[in-house]
C-alpha positions in Angstrom: 33.1 -19.4 -114.7 34.6 -16.0 -115.1 36.9 -14.5 -112.4 34.5 -11.6 -112.0 31.6 -13.9 -111.3 33.6 -15.9 -108.7 34.6 -12.7 -106.9 31.0 -11.6 -106.8 29.8 -14.9 -105.3 32.6 -14.9 -102.7 31.7 -11.4 -101.8 28.1 -12.2 -101.4 28.9 -15.1 -99.1 31.1 -13.1 -96.9 28.4 -10.5 -96.7 25.9 -13.0 -95.5 28.3 -14.4 -93.0 29.0 -10.8 -91.7 25.2 -10.1 -91.4 24.7 -13.3 -89.5 27.5 -12.4 -87.1 25.9 -9.0 -86.5 22.5 -10.5 -85.8 24.0 -13.0 -83.4 25.9 -10.2 -81.6 22.7 -8.1 -81.2 20.8 -11.2 -79.9 23.6 -12.0 -77.4 23.7 -8.3 -76.2 19.9 -8.1 -75.7 20.0 -11.4 -73.8 22.8 -10.3 -71.6 21.3 -6.9 -70.8 17.7 -8.2 -70.2 16.4 -8.4 -66.6 15.0 -11.7 -65.3 11.6 -12.7 -66.6 9.7 -11.9 -63.5 11.2 -8.4 -63.3 10.3 -7.8 -67.0 6.7 -8.7 -66.2 6.9 -6.4 -63.1 7.8 -3.4 -65.4 4.5 -3.7 -67.1 2.5 -3.9 -63.8 1.2 -1.1 -61.6 3.1 -0.2 -58.5 0.5 -2.0 -56.4 0.9 -5.2 -58.4 4.7 -4.9 -58.0 4.3 -4.8 -54.3 2.2 -8.0 -54.3 4.7 -9.7 -56.6 7.5 -9.0 -54.1 5.4 -10.3 -51.3 4.7 -13.5 -53.2 8.4 -14.0 -53.7 9.0 -13.6 -50.0 6.1 -15.9 -49.2 7.6 -18.7 -51.3 10.9 -18.3 -49.5 9.3 -18.3 -46.0 6.1 -20.1 -46.6 4.4 -20.8 -43.2 7.8 -20.5 -41.5 7.9 -19.9 -37.8 10.8 -17.7 -37.0 12.3 -18.4 -33.6 12.5 -14.8 -32.5 10.4 -12.0 -31.0 8.8 -9.4 -33.2 9.0 -6.0 -31.5 6.5 -3.3 -32.5 7.3 0.2 -31.3 4.2 2.2 -30.4 4.2 5.9 -29.3 1.0 7.1 -27.6 -0.2 10.4 -26.2 -2.3 10.7 -23.1 -4.6 13.7 -23.5 -6.9 15.3 -21.0 -10.2 16.4 -22.5 -12.6 19.1 -21.2 -14.5 16.6 -19.0 -11.4 15.6 -17.2 -11.2 12.2 -18.9 -7.8 10.8 -20.1 -7.9 9.8 -23.8 -5.3 7.8 -25.7 -4.1 8.8 -29.1 -1.4 7.7 -31.5 1.2 10.5 -32.0 0.5 10.3 -35.7 -3.1 11.3 -35.0 -2.2 14.6 -33.4 -0.9 17.8 -34.8 0.8 20.0 -32.2 0.8 23.7 -32.7 2.4 26.5 -30.7 -0.4 27.0 -28.2 -3.0 24.4 -29.3 -3.2 20.9 -30.8 -5.7 18.8 -32.8 -6.2 15.1 -32.8 -8.2 13.0 -35.3 -8.7 9.3 -35.9 -11.1 7.5 -38.2 -11.9 3.8 -38.0 -13.7 1.9 -40.8 -14.9 -1.7 -40.9 -16.6 -3.9 -43.4 -15.3 -5.5 -46.6 -16.8 -2.6 -48.6 -14.1 -0.3 -47.4 -11.1 -2.5 -48.2 -8.8 -0.6 -50.6 -6.6 -3.7 -51.2 -6.8 -5.7 -54.4 -6.9 -9.5 -54.3 -4.5 -11.3 -56.5 -5.6 -14.5 -58.3 -3.4 -17.6 -58.1 -2.9 -18.4 -54.4 -2.7 -16.8 -51.0 0.4 -15.1 -49.6 1.7 -17.1 -46.7 2.4 -15.2 -43.5 5.7 -15.2 -41.5 4.9 -16.3 -38.0 7.0 -15.1 -35.1 7.4 -17.0 -31.8 6.3 -14.0 -29.9 5.2 -10.4 -30.5 5.9 -7.6 -28.0 4.5 -4.1 -28.3 7.1 -1.6 -27.0 4.6 1.1 -25.9 5.8 4.6 -24.8 3.1 6.9 -23.2 3.6 10.6 -23.0 1.3 13.1 -21.3 0.5 15.8 -23.9 -1.4 18.4 -22.0 -1.1 17.6 -18.3 1.4 16.4 -15.8 4.9 17.7 -15.0 6.4 17.2 -18.5 3.4 18.3 -20.5 4.2 19.5 -24.0 1.4 22.1 -23.9 -1.1 23.5 -21.4 -4.2 23.4 -23.5 -7.6 21.7 -22.9 -9.4 21.1 -26.2 -13.0 22.4 -26.3 -15.3 22.5 -29.3 -16.1 26.1 -30.4 -19.8 26.4 -29.7 -21.6 29.6 -30.7 -23.5 31.6 -28.1 -27.2 31.3 -28.2 -29.1 34.2 -29.5 -31.2 35.0 -26.5 -33.2 37.7 -28.2 -34.1 35.6 -31.2 -34.9 32.6 -28.9 -37.4 34.8 -26.9 -39.0 35.9 -30.2 -39.2 32.3 -31.5 -41.0 31.1 -28.5 -43.3 34.1 -27.9 -46.2 32.6 -29.9 -46.9 28.9 -30.0 -49.8 26.5 -30.7 -51.8 25.4 -27.7 -53.2 22.3 -29.4 -53.5 19.3 -27.2 -51.2 16.2 -27.6 -49.1 17.7 -30.4 -45.7 19.1 -31.3 -45.8 22.9 -30.8 -42.2 23.9 -31.5 -39.0 22.5 -33.0 -35.5 23.9 -32.8 -32.2 23.1 -34.5 -29.4 24.2 -32.2 -26.1 23.4 -30.5 -28.0 23.3 -27.2 -30.5 21.0 -25.5 -33.5 22.5 -23.6 -35.6 22.1 -20.5 -38.7 23.9 -19.5 -39.4 25.1 -16.0 -42.9 26.6 -15.3 -44.9 25.2 -18.1 -48.1 23.1 -17.3 -47.8 19.4 -16.6 -47.3 17.4 -19.8 -45.2 19.9 -21.7 -41.8 18.4 -22.5 -38.7 18.9 -24.7 -37.5 15.9 -26.6 -34.3 15.5 -28.7 -34.3 13.4 -31.8 -32.0 10.4 -31.7 -28.5 10.9 -33.2 -29.2 7.9 -35.5 -32.0 9.9 -37.0 -29.9 13.0 -37.4 -27.3 11.0 -39.3 -29.8 9.0 -41.4 -33.0 7.0 -41.0 -31.9 3.7 -39.5 -34.1 2.2 -36.8 -35.7 5.2 -35.1 -37.3 8.4 -36.4 -38.3 11.7 -34.8 -40.6 11.9 -31.8 -44.3 12.2 -32.3 -47.4 12.7 -30.1 -50.5 10.7 -30.4 -53.6 9.7 -28.4 -53.9 6.2 -27.2 -56.6 4.3 -25.3 -55.7 2.0 -22.4 -57.5 -1.2 -21.5 -60.2 0.7 -19.7 -60.8 2.8 -22.9 -59.4 5.9 -21.1 -57.5 8.2 -23.5 -54.0 9.4 -22.8 -51.3 11.3 -24.8 -48.1 9.5 -25.6 -44.9 11.1 -26.8 -42.5 8.6 -28.2 -40.1 7.9 -31.1 -41.4 6.7 -34.4 -40.1 3.2 -35.1 -38.8 2.7 -38.6 -37.5 -0.6 -40.0 -36.0 0.5 -43.2 -33.0 -1.8 -42.9 -34.2 -5.1 -41.5 -31.1 -6.9 -42.8 -28.2 -4.5 -43.2 -25.4 -5.6 -45.4 -22.5 -6.8 -43.2 -20.1 -6.0 -45.9 -21.2 -2.4 -46.1 -18.4 0.1 -45.2 -19.0 1.9 -41.9 -16.8 4.5 -40.4 -16.6 6.3 -37.1 -14.4 9.2 -36.3 -13.2 10.9 -33.1 -11.5 14.2 -32.7 -10.1 16.7 -30.2 -11.4 19.3 -29.9 -14.7 17.5 -30.4 -16.9 18.5 -33.2 -19.8 20.7 -32.0 -23.0 18.7 -31.7 -26.3 19.7 -33.3 -29.5 18.8 -31.6 -33.0 18.6 -33.1 -35.2 19.6 -30.1 -39.1 19.4 -30.2 -41.4 20.9 -27.6 -44.6 18.9 -27.1 -47.9 19.6 -25.3 -48.1 16.0 -24.0 -51.4 16.5 -22.3 -55.0 16.2 -23.4 -55.7 19.8 -22.5 -55.6 22.5 -25.2 -54.4 26.0 -24.3 -56.1 28.7 -26.4 -55.6 32.4 -25.9 -53.5 31.8 -22.9 -50.2 33.5 -21.8 -47.7 31.7 -19.6 -44.4 32.9 -18.3 -41.8 30.2 -17.9 -38.0 29.6 -17.9 -36.0 27.9 -20.6 -32.9 26.2 -19.5 -30.3 25.5 -22.2 -27.1 23.5 -22.1 -24.4 22.7 -24.6 -22.7 19.3 -25.0 -20.4 20.0 -22.1 -23.3 20.9 -19.7 -22.5 24.6 -19.9 -25.6 26.9 -20.1 -27.9 29.4 -18.7 -31.6 30.3 -18.0 -33.8 32.5 -20.2 -37.1 34.0 -19.1 -39.8 33.3 -21.7 -43.3 34.7 -22.1 -45.5 32.6 -24.5 -48.9 33.4 -25.9 -50.6 30.1 -26.8 -52.9 30.5 -29.8 
């Protein structure tokens, strides 16, 4: 074998050995710089999955463990006086205090349908049980008392009733017996003084205003008693649209201060069997808002 061939073979071998050493070095560097397997997996997960992963690690370490200590929960609450003079309780995080006013809002939802949490497959997360739990509650008077933060009583802003328009709206009505003769959508409820016996105002149930659940609007109809005597009945329509409501359906309720202004659907009925045709009657309309504030309006109605 020639010397040149020997040199070429030796050089090739050394090159292979050098390449092997480089590959090994890279592999060792990657291994040493890599994070643990679970963290590598966590990198590919969403933030929510990462939170659950950390909780699972803690659960394994403290699975069903009872810690011989007391768990203290600090709770800061506001006591707030509303327009009716009632004391209401709010979390401080529910209220936004301004220079001369404040607003409070809280929404509660229940039912599995409103759960925003995802369930992980592969076992439940064990809870850490404390020997005792104490709620360290601090109450502070927000708008009353010696150390009140602000002197403000929250009241919903209810528009004034248009008295002129109301008189015009009720100036001509049907005088048909046992029937609805007027309906009004307003921020006020109504009462009639001076109309014949049987005339009455009815307010549709709040359930109907928010959606047709169990009851509908009022209606008037003629009914016979056991003696076959006719009478006019004014009552709510019974609807059974949801006989078996889904218990998992998400339901929410919200409270606020100042309260939201309420809307009432009021209906005026001639709840008698007597028809009033070509008759003019002067009477008084009493209107009140959700706080009981109101006034009286003189009405003159021509029944057609």
